[in-house]
C-alpha positions as CSV (number, residue, x, y, z in Angstrom):
1,M,8.7,25.0,-12.9
2,T,6.9,24.0,-16.1
3,A,8.4,24.5,-19.6
4,L,11.8,25.2,-18.1
5,T,11.9,21.7,-16.6
6,F,11.6,20.2,-20.1
7,D,14.2,22.5,-21.4
8,R,16.9,21.3,-19.0
9,P,19.7,19.4,-20.6
10,C,19.3,15.6,-20.6
11,F,22.4,15.2,-18.4
12,Q,24.2,17.4,-15.9
13,H,26.9,16.5,-13.5
14,R,29.2,17.8,-10.8
15,P,32.5,16.2,-9.6
16,L,32.6,14.7,-6.1
17,S,35.6,15.2,-3.9
18,F,34.1,12.8,-1.3
19,D,35.9,9.4,-0.9
20,L,33.4,6.8,-2.0
21,L,35.3,3.8,-0.9
22,P,33.5,3.3,2.4
23,L,30.2,3.4,0.6
24,I,31.4,0.9,-1.9
25,Q,32.5,-1.4,0.9
26,E,28.9,-1.4,2.2
27,L,27.7,-3.0,-1.0
28,E,29.7,-6.1,-0.3
29,H,27.6,-6.7,2.8
30,W,24.1,-6.0,1.3
31,E,23.5,-9.2,-0.6
32,G,20.5,-11.4,-0.8
33,A,17.3,-10.4,1.0
34,A,18.4,-6.8,1.6
35,W,17.6,-6.0,-2.0
36,S,13.9,-5.8,-3.0
37,S,12.2,-5.1,-6.2
38,R,9.2,-3.7,-4.2
39,T,11.1,-0.6,-3.2
40,A,12.9,0.4,-6.4
41,G,11.0,3.6,-6.9
42,G,9.1,2.5,-10.0
43,L,12.4,1.9,-12.0
44,G,11.5,-1.5,-13.6
45,N,13.8,-4.5,-13.5
46,T,15.8,-3.0,-10.7
47,E,16.2,-3.9,-7.0
48,A,16.6,-1.4,-4.1
49,I,17.5,-0.9,-0.5
50,P,15.5,2.0,1.0
51,L,17.7,4.4,3.0
52,I,15.3,7.2,3.7
53,A,11.6,6.5,3.4
54,V,8.2,7.4,4.7
55,G,8.1,6.3,8.3
56,G,11.6,4.7,7.9
57,T,10.0,1.5,6.7
58,L,10.4,-0.7,3.6
59,N,7.8,1.0,1.4
60,D,7.6,2.6,-2.0
61,D,5.4,5.5,-0.9
62,F,6.7,8.7,-2.3
63,A,3.8,11.0,-1.7
64,I,1.9,12.3,1.3
65,A,1.7,9.4,3.8
66,G,3.9,10.8,6.5
67,P,7.3,12.1,7.6
68,L,10.5,10.8,6.2
69,Q,12.8,8.9,8.5
70,P,16.0,6.9,8.0
71,T,15.5,3.1,7.6
72,S,17.4,0.5,9.5
73,A,19.7,0.0,6.6
74,L,20.8,3.6,6.8
75,A,21.1,3.5,10.6
76,A,23.6,0.6,10.1
77,S,25.7,2.5,7.6
78,A,27.8,5.3,9.0
79,P,29.6,5.9,5.6
80,I,26.3,6.6,3.8
81,R,25.1,8.8,6.5
82,Q,28.3,10.7,6.4
83,F,28.0,11.2,2.6
84,L,24.4,12.3,2.8
85,H,25.3,14.8,5.6
86,W,28.3,16.0,3.6
87,L,26.1,16.9,0.6
88,Q,24.3,19.6,2.6
89,L,21.1,19.1,0.6
90,P,17.5,18.8,1.9
91,L,16.9,15.1,1.5
92,G,13.7,13.4,0.3
93,C,13.5,9.6,-0.2
94,C,16.9,7.9,-0.8
95,R,17.7,4.4,-1.8
96,L,20.4,2.2,-3.3
97,V,19.3,0.9,-6.6
98,R,20.9,-2.1,-8.4
99,L,20.5,-3.1,-12.0
100,P,21.5,-6.7,-12.7
101,A,24.0,-7.6,-15.4
102,Q,22.8,-7.7,-19.0
103,T,19.6,-6.0,-18.1
104,E,17.8,-2.8,-19.0
105,T,14.9,-0.9,-17.6
106,P,11.8,0.0,-19.6
107,T,11.8,3.5,-21.2
108,Q,9.8,5.9,-19.0
109,A,9.4,9.5,-17.9
110,D,8.3,10.7,-14.5
111,H,5.3,13.0,-15.0
112,S,3.8,12.2,-11.6
113,Y,3.0,14.6,-8.8
114,H,5.9,13.3,-6.9
115,G,8.2,14.1,-9.9
116,F,6.7,17.6,-9.9
117,R,8.0,18.0,-6.3
118,Y,11.3,16.0,-6.3
119,Q,14.2,15.3,-8.6
120,P,16.3,12.2,-8.2
121,L,20.1,12.7,-8.2
122,Q,22.3,9.8,-9.2
123,V,25.6,8.8,-7.5
124,P,27.1,5.9,-9.4
125,L,28.9,3.5,-7.0
126,L,29.5,0.4,-9.1
127,S,29.6,0.9,-12.8
128,D,31.3,0.0,-16.0
129,P,31.7,1.7,-19.4
130,A,29.0,-0.7,-20.7
131,V,26.5,0.8,-18.2
132,V,24.7,3.6,-20.0
133,W,21.7,5.9,-19.4
134,Y,19.7,7.0,-22.3
135,C,17.7,10.3,-22.1
136,D,15.7,11.1,-25.3
137,D,17.9,8.4,-26.9
138,Q,21.0,10.3,-26.0
139,P,23.5,7.8,-24.4
140,Q,25.6,8.8,-21.4
141,H,27.8,6.7,-19.1
142,L,27.4,8.1,-15.6
143,A,30.9,7.9,-14.2
144,V,31.7,7.0,-10.6
145,G,33.1,10.0,-8.7
146,T,30.4,12.3,-10.0
147,L,26.9,13.4,-9.0
148,W,24.4,13.3,-11.9
149,Q,21.0,14.7,-12.8
150,V,19.1,13.0,-15.6
151,N,16.1,15.0,-16.8
152,H,13.4,12.8,-15.5
153,Y,10.7,14.6,-17.4
154,R,12.1,13.2,-20.6
155,R,12.1,9.6,-21.7
156,Y,14.9,7.7,-20.1
157,R,16.2,4.2,-19.5
158,W,19.1,2.5,-17.8
159,V,21.1,-0.2,-19.6
160,N,23.7,-2.5,-18.0
161,G,25.6,-4.2,-20.8
162,S,28.3,-5.5,-18.5
163,D,28.6,-8.9,-16.8
164,R,28.4,-7.3,-13.3
165,P,25.6,-5.5,-11.5
166,A,25.5,-1.7,-11.5
167,V,24.6,0.2,-8.3
168,H,23.6,3.8,-7.9
169,L,22.8,5.8,-4.8
170,V,19.6,7.7,-5.7
171,I,19.0,10.9,-3.7
172,E,15.7,12.8,-4.1
173,V,15.8,16.5,-3.4
174,P,13.2,19.2,-3.9
175,I,12.8,20.1,-7.6
176,A,14.1,23.7,-7.1
177,L,17.4,22.3,-5.8
178,A,17.8,19.6,-8.4
179,L,21.6,20.1,-8.9
180,P,23.6,22.4,-6.7
181,A,26.0,24.7,-8.4
182,S,28.8,23.5,-6.2
183,L,29.4,20.8,-3.6
184,P,31.2,20.9,-0.3
185,A,34.9,20.4,0.1
186,S,36.2,16.9,0.7
187,L,35.9,15.3,4.1
188,P,39.1,14.6,6.1
189,D,41.2,11.5,5.4
190,P,42.0,12.3,1.8
191,G,44.8,9.6,1.7
192,V,42.3,6.7,1.8
193,S,41.5,5.6,-1.7
194,F,40.5,2.5,-3.5
195,T,41.5,0.4,-6.4
196,L,40.6,-3.0,-7.8
197,D,44.2,-4.2,-7.8
198,G,46.1,-2.4,-5.1
199,P,47.0,0.9,-3.4
200,K,46.6,3.9,-5.6
201,A,45.8,7.6,-5.4
202,H,42.2,8.8,-5.6
203,P,40.7,7.4,-8.8
204,P,40.5,9.9,-11.6
205,Q,37.1,11.4,-12.4
206,G,35.1,8.9,-14.4
207,V,36.8,5.7,-13.3
208,A,34.5,2.7,-13.8
209,V,34.3,0.4,-10.8
210,G,33.0,-3.2,-10.9
211,W,32.2,-5.6,-8.1
212,P,35.6,-6.1,-6.4
213,S,36.6,-9.4,-4.9
214,R,39.2,-7.5,-2.8
215,L,39.4,-3.9,-1.8
216,S,42.7,-2.1,-1.0
217,L,42.6,0.8,1.6
218,G,45.8,2.8,1.3
219,K,48.4,0.4,2.8
220,R,45.7,-1.9,4.3
221,E,44.1,-4.7,2.5
222,M,40.5,-5.5,3.4
223,H,38.6,-8.7,2.8
224,P,35.0,-7.7,3.4
225,D,33.1,-9.6,6.1
226,T,29.8,-10.7,4.6
227,S,28.2,-11.6,7.9
228,G,26.4,-8.3,8.4
229,P,25.5,-4.9,6.9
230,S,28.8,-3.3,8.0
231,S,32.2,-4.6,9.2
232,A,32.8,-1.3,11.0
233,P,31.4,-0.7,14.4
234,A,27.8,0.5,14.1
235,A,27.4,4.2,14.6
236,V,24.7,5.4,16.9
237,P,21.7,6.5,14.7
238,G,21.3,10.2,14.9
239,E,25.0,10.8,15.5
240,I,25.2,12.4,12.1
241,P,22.3,14.8,11.5
242,L,20.5,14.5,8.2
243,P,18.7,17.4,6.7
244,L,15.5,15.7,5.9
245,V,12.8,17.6,4.0
246,P,10.2,18.6,6.7
247,Y,6.9,16.7,6.5
248,Q,3.9,18.5,5.2
249,F,0.6,17.2,3.8
250,Q,1.0,18.9,0.5
251,I,-1.2,19.4,-2.5
252,L,-1.0,21.8,-5.4
253,S,-1.6,25.4,-4.4
254,P,-4.2,27.4,-6.4
255,E,-1.4,29.2,-8.1
256,E,0.3,26.0,-9.1
257,M,-3.0,24.4,-10.1
258,G,-3.8,27.5,-12.2
259,Q,-0.5,27.3,-14.1
260,L,-1.0,23.6,-14.8
261,L,-4.6,24.1,-15.9
262,G,-3.4,26.8,-18.2
263,I,-0.8,24.5,-19.8
264,L,-3.5,21.8,-20.1
265,G,-5.9,24.3,-21.7
266,Q,-3.4,25.4,-24.3
267,D,-2.6,21.8,-25.3
268,I,-6.3,20.8,-25.7
269,A,-7.1,23.9,-27.7
270,Q,-4.6,22.7,-30.3
271,S,-5.8,19.1,-30.3
272,P,-7.1,18.0,-33.7
273,S,-9.0,15.1,-32.1
274,L,-11.2,17.2,-29.9
275,S,-14.4,18.6,-31.4
276,S,-15.5,22.2,-30.7
277,E,-18.3,20.8,-28.6
278,H,-16.0,18.6,-26.5
279,L,-13.5,21.5,-26.2
280,S,-16.1,23.7,-24.7
281,Q,-17.2,21.0,-22.4
282,V,-13.6,20.3,-21.2
283,T,-12.8,24.0,-20.8
284,A,-15.9,24.6,-18.7
285,V,-15.1,21.6,-16.5
286,L,-11.5,22.7,-16.0
287,Q,-12.6,26.2,-15.0
288,T,-15.2,24.9,-12.5
289,F,-12.6,22.5,-11.1
290,G,-10.1,25.3,-10.7
291,Q,-12.6,27.4,-8.8
292,A,-13.6,24.5,-6.5
293,W,-9.9,23.7,-5.8
294,R,-9.3,27.3,-4.8
295,Q,-12.3,27.2,-2.5
296,A,-11.2,24.0,-0.9
297,F,-7.6,25.3,-0.5
298,E,-9.0,28.5,1.2
299,R,-10.8,26.2,3.7
300,F,-8.2,23.5,4.3
301,G,-4.9,24.7,2.9
302,C,-2.3,22.0,3.4
303,D,-4.2,20.3,6.2
304,R,-4.9,16.6,6.3
305,R,-8.5,17.3,7.2
306,G,-9.0,18.3,3.5
307,E,-7.6,15.1,2.1
308,L,-10.9,13.4,1.2
309,T,-12.3,16.7,-0.1
310,Y,-9.4,17.1,-2.4
311,Q,-9.5,13.5,-3.4
312,G,-13.2,13.9,-4.3
313,L,-12.6,16.9,-6.5
314,L,-9.9,15.0,-8.4
315,L,-12.1,11.9,-8.9
316,N,-15.0,14.0,-10.2
317,L,-12.6,15.7,-12.6
318,K,-11.4,12.4,-13.9
319,S,-14.9,11.1,-14.2
320,E,-16.1,14.1,-16.1
321,V,-13.3,14.6,-18.7
322,G,-10.7,12.0,-18.0
323,R,-11.7,9.8,-21.0
324,L,-11.8,12.8,-23.4
325,L,-8.4,14.1,-22.3
326,N,-6.7,10.7,-22.3
327,R,-7.8,10.3,-25.9
328,S,-6.9,13.8,-27.1
329,L,-3.7,14.7,-25.3
330,A,-0.5,14.2,-27.1
331,T,2.0,11.6,-25.7
332,P,4.5,12.9,-24.8
333,G,3.5,16.5,-24.3
334,Q,3.3,19.2,-21.7
335,G,-0.5,19.0,-21.6
336,R,-0.4,15.3,-20.7
337,W,2.4,16.0,-18.2
338,A,0.2,18.7,-16.5
339,W,-2.8,16.3,-16.5
340,T,-0.8,13.6,-14.9
341,V,0.7,15.9,-12.2
342,I,-2.8,17.1,-11.3
343,T,-4.5,13.7,-11.2
344,S,-1.7,11.8,-9.4
345,Q,-1.9,13.9,-6.3
346,L,-2.8,12.0,-3.1
347,T,-1.7,8.7,-4.6
348,T,-0.1,6.7,-1.8
349,A,-1.3,3.1,-1.9
350,P,0.2,0.8,-4.5
351,R,-1.8,-1.6,-6.5
352,P,-2.9,-4.7,-4.5
353,V,-0.7,-7.8,-4.1
354,L,-2.9,-10.2,-6.0
355,R,-2.5,-14.0,-5.8
356,K,-2.6,-16.1,-9.0
357,L,-6.0,-17.8,-9.0
358,D,-6.9,-21.0,-10.8
359,R,-8.4,-19.6,-14.0
360,Q,-10.5,-22.7,-14.7
361,L,-12.0,-22.6,-11.2
362,L,-12.6,-18.9,-11.6
363,A,-14.3,-19.4,-14.9
364,K,-16.4,-22.2,-13.4
365,R,-17.5,-20.0,-10.5
366,S,-18.3,-17.0,-12.7
367,A,-20.6,-19.3,-14.8
368,Q,-22.5,-20.6,-11.9
369,V,-25.8,-18.6,-11.9
370,F,-28.8,-20.1,-10.2
371,D,-32.3,-18.9,-9.6
372,L,-33.4,-18.2,-6.1
373,P,-34.1,-21.7,-4.6
374,E,-37.5,-22.7,-3.3
375,R,-38.0,-22.9,0.4
376,E,-38.2,-26.7,0.4
377,S,-34.8,-27.0,-1.3
378,L,-33.0,-25.1,1.4
379,P,-30.5,-27.1,3.6
380,Q,-30.5,-26.7,7.4
381,F,-27.8,-24.2,8.4
382,D,-26.2,-26.2,11.3
383,R,-24.1,-24.0,13.7
384,P,-23.1,-21.5,10.9
385,I,-19.8,-19.8,11.6
386,F,-19.5,-16.0,11.3
387,I,-16.1,-14.3,11.3
388,V,-16.6,-10.8,12.9
389,S,-13.9,-8.2,12.9
390,T,-12.9,-4.7,11.8
391,P,-12.3,-4.3,8.1
392,R,-8.6,-4.9,7.1
393,A,-8.1,-7.2,10.1
394,G,-7.1,-10.3,8.2
395,S,-10.6,-11.7,7.8
396,T,-10.2,-12.5,4.2
397,L,-7.1,-14.6,5.0
398,L,-8.9,-16.4,7.7
399,Y,-12.0,-16.9,5.6
400,E,-10.0,-18.2,2.6
401,T,-8.2,-20.6,4.9
402,L,-11.2,-21.9,6.8
403,S,-13.0,-22.4,3.4
404,Q,-10.6,-25.3,2.8
405,F,-12.1,-27.3,5.6
406,P,-13.9,-30.3,4.1
407,D,-17.2,-29.8,6.0
408,L,-17.6,-26.1,5.4
409,W,-19.7,-24.4,2.7
410,S,-19.4,-20.7,1.8
411,I,-20.5,-18.3,-0.9
412,G,-16.9,-17.7,-2.0
413,E,-17.1,-14.0,-1.3
414,E,-18.3,-11.4,1.1
415,S,-22.0,-11.1,1.6
416,H,-22.6,-7.4,1.0
417,D,-24.9,-8.0,-1.9
418,A,-26.6,-11.1,-0.3
419,I,-27.5,-9.1,2.8
420,E,-28.0,-5.5,1.6
421,G,-29.7,-6.7,-1.5
422,I,-32.7,-7.2,0.8
423,P,-34.1,-3.7,0.9
424,E,-35.0,-3.8,4.6
425,L,-31.4,-4.5,5.5
426,H,-29.8,-1.8,3.4
427,P,-29.1,1.4,5.4
428,A,-30.6,3.5,2.6
429,S,-34.1,2.3,3.7
430,H,-33.6,4.1,7.0
431,G,-31.7,7.2,5.8
432,Y,-28.2,5.7,6.2
433,P,-28.0,5.8,10.0
434,S,-25.3,3.1,10.2
435,N,-24.8,-0.6,9.4
436,R,-26.1,-1.6,12.7
437,L,-28.7,-4.4,12.6
438,T,-30.4,-5.8,15.7
439,A,-32.6,-8.8,16.3
440,A,-35.7,-6.7,15.3
441,A,-34.5,-6.8,11.7
442,A,-34.7,-10.6,11.6
443,T,-38.3,-10.9,10.6
444,P,-39.5,-14.3,9.4
445,A,-39.7,-13.0,5.8
446,V,-36.2,-11.5,6.0
447,T,-34.7,-14.6,7.6
448,Q,-36.3,-16.8,4.9
449,L,-35.0,-14.6,2.1
450,L,-31.5,-14.4,3.4
451,K,-31.2,-18.2,3.7
452,Q,-32.4,-18.5,0.1
453,R,-29.9,-15.9,-1.1
454,F,-27.1,-17.7,0.8
455,T,-28.1,-21.1,-0.7
456,Q,-28.2,-19.6,-4.2
457,K,-24.4,-19.1,-4.0
458,L,-23.3,-22.0,-1.8
459,Q,-20.1,-23.8,-2.8
460,D,-17.7,-26.3,-1.3
461,R,-14.0,-25.9,-1.0
462,R,-13.5,-26.9,-4.6
463,G,-15.9,-24.4,-6.0
464,E,-18.6,-26.9,-6.7
465,A,-22.0,-25.3,-6.3
466,F,-24.6,-26.7,-3.9
467,L,-27.4,-26.2,-6.4
468,A,-25.4,-27.8,-9.2
469,L,-25.8,-31.1,-7.4
470,P,-28.8,-33.3,-8.2
471,P,-31.4,-32.7,-5.5
472,E,-31.0,-36.2,-4.1
473,Q,-27.3,-35.6,-3.6
474,R,-27.5,-32.3,-1.8
475,P,-26.8,-32.5,1.9
476,T,-29.8,-31.8,4.0
477,S,-27.7,-30.1,6.6
478,I,-24.6,-28.0,6.1
479,R,-21.9,-26.1,8.1
480,F,-21.9,-22.6,6.7
481,L,-19.0,-20.1,6.8
482,E,-19.4,-16.4,6.3
483,K,-17.5,-13.2,6.7
484,T,-18.4,-9.6,5.9
485,P,-16.7,-6.8,8.0
486,K,-20.1,-5.0,8.3
487,N,-21.2,-7.9,10.4
488,A,-19.2,-6.4,13.3
489,L,-22.4,-4.4,13.8
490,R,-24.8,-7.2,13.1
491,V,-24.2,-9.9,15.7
492,P,-27.7,-9.6,17.3
493,F,-29.3,-9.8,13.9
494,L,-27.2,-12.9,12.9
495,R,-28.0,-14.6,16.2
496,A,-31.7,-14.0,15.6
497,T,-31.5,-15.4,12.1
498,F,-29.3,-18.3,13.0
499,P,-29.9,-19.1,16.8
500,D,-27.1,-21.7,17.0
501,A,-24.5,-19.5,15.2
502,R,-20.9,-19.6,16.2
503,F,-18.7,-16.5,16.1
504,I,-15.0,-16.1,15.5
505,F,-13.8,-12.7,16.8
506,L,-10.7,-11.9,14.8
507,Y,-8.6,-9.1,16.3
508,R,-5.8,-7.1,14.7
509,E,-3.6,-4.8,16.8
510,A,-4.7,-1.2,16.6
511,K,-1.7,0.5,15.0
512,E,-1.5,-2.1,12.2
513,N,-5.2,-2.2,11.6
514,I,-5.7,1.5,11.6
515,S,-2.9,2.0,9.1
516,S,-4.4,-0.7,6.8
517,L,-7.8,1.1,7.0
518,M,-6.0,4.3,6.0
519,E,-4.5,2.6,3.0
520,G,-7.9,1.2,2.1
521,W,-9.5,4.6,2.2
522,R,-6.8,6.1,0.0
523,S,-6.8,3.2,-2.5
524,R,-10.5,3.6,-3.1
525,R,-10.9,-0.1,-3.6
526,F,-13.2,-0.5,-0.6
527,I,-15.9,2.0,-1.3
528,S,-19.2,0.8,0.2
529,Y,-21.4,3.7,-0.6
530,Y,-20.9,6.0,-3.6
531,N,-22.0,9.6,-3.2
532,L,-23.2,9.0,0.4
533,P,-26.0,11.5,1.2
534,G,-24.7,14.0,3.7
535,W,-21.0,13.2,3.1
536,A,-19.3,16.1,1.5
537,A,-16.3,14.0,0.3
538,G,-18.7,11.9,-1.8
539,D,-17.8,8.2,-1.4
540,W,-17.6,6.3,1.9
541,S,-15.3,3.3,2.4
542,F,-15.9,0.3,4.7
543,F,-18.8,0.2,7.2
544,L,-20.9,3.1,8.5
545,P,-20.5,3.7,12.2
546,P,-23.5,5.3,14.0
547,D,-21.8,8.7,14.3
548,W,-20.3,8.9,10.8
549,P,-21.8,12.4,10.0
550,Q,-19.6,13.8,12.9
551,L,-16.5,12.7,11.0
552,A,-17.0,15.3,8.2
553,T,-13.9,17.3,9.2
554,A,-11.9,14.3,10.5
555,T,-8.6,13.2,9.1
556,V,-8.3,9.7,7.4
557,A,-6.5,8.5,10.5
558,E,-9.3,9.7,12.8
559,I,-12.0,8.1,10.6
560,A,-10.0,4.8,10.6
561,A,-9.5,4.9,14.3
562,R,-13.2,5.5,14.9
563,Q,-14.1,2.5,12.6
564,W,-11.6,0.4,14.5
565,A,-13.0,1.4,17.9
566,V,-16.7,1.1,16.9
567,A,-16.3,-2.4,15.3
568,N,-14.2,-3.9,18.1
569,G,-16.2,-2.2,20.9
570,Q,-19.6,-3.4,19.4
571,I,-18.3,-6.9,18.9
572,L,-17.2,-7.1,22.5
573,E,-20.5,-5.8,23.8
574,D,-22.6,-8.1,21.7
575,L,-20.5,-11.2,22.4
576,A,-20.8,-10.6,26.1
577,A,-24.5,-11.6,25.8
578,I,-23.6,-15.0,24.2
579,D,-22.7,-18.3,25.8
580,R,-18.8,-18.1,26.0
581,R,-18.7,-21.6,24.4
582,H,-20.2,-20.1,21.2
583,W,-17.5,-17.7,20.3
584,C,-13.7,-17.7,20.3
585,F,-11.1,-14.9,20.2
586,V,-8.4,-15.2,17.5
587,P,-5.5,-12.7,17.3
588,C,-4.5,-12.1,13.7
589,A,-0.9,-12.0,14.7
590,E,-1.2,-15.6,16.1
591,L,-2.9,-16.7,12.9
592,V,0.1,-15.4,10.9
593,R,2.8,-16.5,13.3
594,Q,1.3,-19.9,14.2
595,P,-1.2,-20.9,11.6
596,R,-1.4,-24.6,12.3
597,Q,-1.8,-24.1,16.1
598,T,-4.4,-21.3,15.6
599,L,-6.4,-23.3,13.1
600,K,-6.3,-26.4,15.3
601,R,-7.8,-24.3,18.1
602,I,-10.5,-23.0,15.7
603,S,-11.4,-26.5,14.5
604,D,-11.7,-27.7,18.0
605,F,-14.0,-24.8,18.9
606,A,-16.2,-25.2,15.8
607,D,-16.1,-29.0,15.7
608,L,-14.5,-29.1,12.2
609,T,-12.8,-32.0,10.4
610,W,-9.1,-31.8,9.9
611,D,-7.9,-33.7,6.8
612,P,-4.5,-34.2,5.0
613,E,-5.4,-31.8,2.2
614,L,-6.0,-29.0,4.7
615,D,-2.9,-30.0,6.7
616,A,-0.7,-29.6,3.6
617,K,-2.1,-26.1,3.0
618,V,-1.0,-24.8,6.5
619,A,2.2,-26.8,6.7
620,D,4.4,-23.7,6.7
621,T,2.8,-20.2,6.2
622,L,-0.5,-19.0,4.9
623,P,-0.7,-17.4,1.5
624,V,-1.1,-13.6,1.1
625,S,-4.8,-12.7,1.0
626,K,-6.2,-11.6,-2.3
627,M,-7.3,-8.3,-0.7
628,T,-3.8,-7.3,0.4
629,L,-2.9,-3.8,-0.8
630,S,0.8,-4.0,-0.1
631,A,3.2,-6.7,0.9
632,P,3.0,-7.6,4.6
633,S,5.5,-6.1,7.0
634,P,5.4,-5.9,10.9
635,D,6.3,-2.2,10.8
636,K,4.3,-1.1,7.8
637,W,2.1,1.0,10.0
638,R,5.0,3.3,10.8
639,K,4.7,5.1,7.5
640,N,1.4,6.5,8.9
641,G,2.9,6.5,12.4
642,Q,2.6,10.2,13.2
643,D,-1.1,10.3,12.5
644,I,-1.8,7.0,14.2
645,L,0.1,7.8,17.4
646,A,-2.0,11.0,17.6
647,V,-5.3,9.1,17.7
648,L,-4.3,6.2,19.9
649,P,-4.9,8.0,23.3
650,Q,-8.6,8.3,22.4
651,I,-9.0,4.5,22.1
652,Q,-6.4,3.3,24.6
653,P,-9.0,1.8,27.1
654,L,-10.4,-0.4,24.4
655,I,-6.9,-1.4,23.3
656,D,-6.1,-2.5,26.8
657,R,-9.2,-4.7,27.0
658,L,-8.4,-6.4,23.7
659,E,-4.8,-6.8,24.5
660,N,-5.8,-8.5,27.8
661,L,-7.9,-10.9,25.8
662,Y,-4.9,-11.5,23.5
663,D,-2.7,-12.3,26.5
664,D,-5.3,-14.7,27.8
665,V,-5.3,-16.7,24.5
666,V,-1.5,-16.8,24.4
667,N,-1.2,-17.8,28.0
668,A,-3.8,-20.5,27.6
669,E,-1.9,-22.0,24.7
670,R,1.4,-21.9,26.6
671,S,-0.2,-23.7,29.5
672,K,-1.3,-26.7,27.4
């Protein structure tokens, strides 16, 4: 499991007796949008089509998110399903990977936790003698007609020196079954073969196959139909059983952890860059961590309810000795491999999809620091607009878009600091009961201070600061826009502070929203309270519902569902006490699907000015929000589907109420 994996040969292969022609035919039909660089499994400069993935969706999540399922691409391809079934191997994630002509991937080695559990097997489908893999700088052409294992613990890269794309079928299997000693006998129909020029017997082992403009099938000649994913009649999904690896929330067992910590300890003991004092410190931390890990495993085992506890232990470990180890461990080396395997557990969410921001504007904003304004210099906040929603419901997208209206001012960011920077409004001042704020919190002193703090950061749609204007040029009355997800629990407080406030209730469908909240918890980019007192897992993400201590043994899905229900339920209850003309309901799905129509409705509700500059920004589709964690997809939630479907019955009555509101909005628009 450890040293032996490094001692494997760089390359091993087995001959295939399976006729690959039907698989190669499929490639003629998967051009264009089917290939995506987002799902290439971390193999840089390549594109991929996922075939088996977490939840059966287009994602690059190779860890713990949920059960594996076939994607729609695999469901449409009987030949690939037949081949995967024929291998008789337990299947992890699978994908087609394409390397464009005259391209190579960066040199890399897979020392991740996922690489500790799974080994990718390579089945070349389209290749050429100029297509070469390098492993520890040893070159090898991976021939079509064979199944290959490249030692992924060593440094490898893929080079396509030909003038055609190269395509491999990548099949992940558990590491203990990396390369079978033998493969099944050939499927029936041995007379069907392929060639680039005409009928021929089965190609000899190692034949190189490029992109054919014409394929010959025995005595039949086929000109592939490019209108769909397969020219053959679509097989019924599930007709061919696939031996998928059963799903389990899995982390390192105490025995595995002990072995990895032992390798790590041996490596650091020999490090010349680590002083004896630091060596003693690291050794003690690793020993304490190993004991805590064993205790957590005895309590939770491979149960999702331990996810945040395990994550907290890993984060504390990295915080205590991560910098020392990253500086002292040899690269490459087995100690660094062990460290990476340990610390890359529970990693599911990719880095966020960030937009390119105007650097000059960003620099201008970062330089705008103003003292707290005097009371007499404050503008009148005329019918301020507050977006209220659950976290991860699309509020950043709506906020960024509405900020482009010419008559709106904002602070350019969420108001966590502006609000909770006032001690009376921070939950710590009351023992962290929740983020709920009622009208009682809106004392005259707090109201005055909050308006001052908002004014201090006011800016228009071009980033020009309110306080940067000469006093005589500052508007005496402004329309203010604000959004902070914690405000889902603060509507009464906001109404008391701004009596003529208007509210936009942004709603996102439960399954999608809960899945996004789960991603946010796992990404640790939305921590609101570090080392929350009374929370064994340490850090808390998003807002605090009133009953948060009762979630101590809940799964991430259960926590996310509770936050979704508390936020939406409280918003509904609080808005019921407001004049119906002072709030509007906006489904996030309609904002994305029909941005112009939805924004027109909001502008009518809030009495906002629509101008050509704004019109141009919403002409087609809205940009991706800067807070997006992974690229939008309507079925993205399915990778967490098993956990989400388990919690939906508990919140179904609230879902029904909100969906009825959604229907009312859609029907009202259709009746116009």
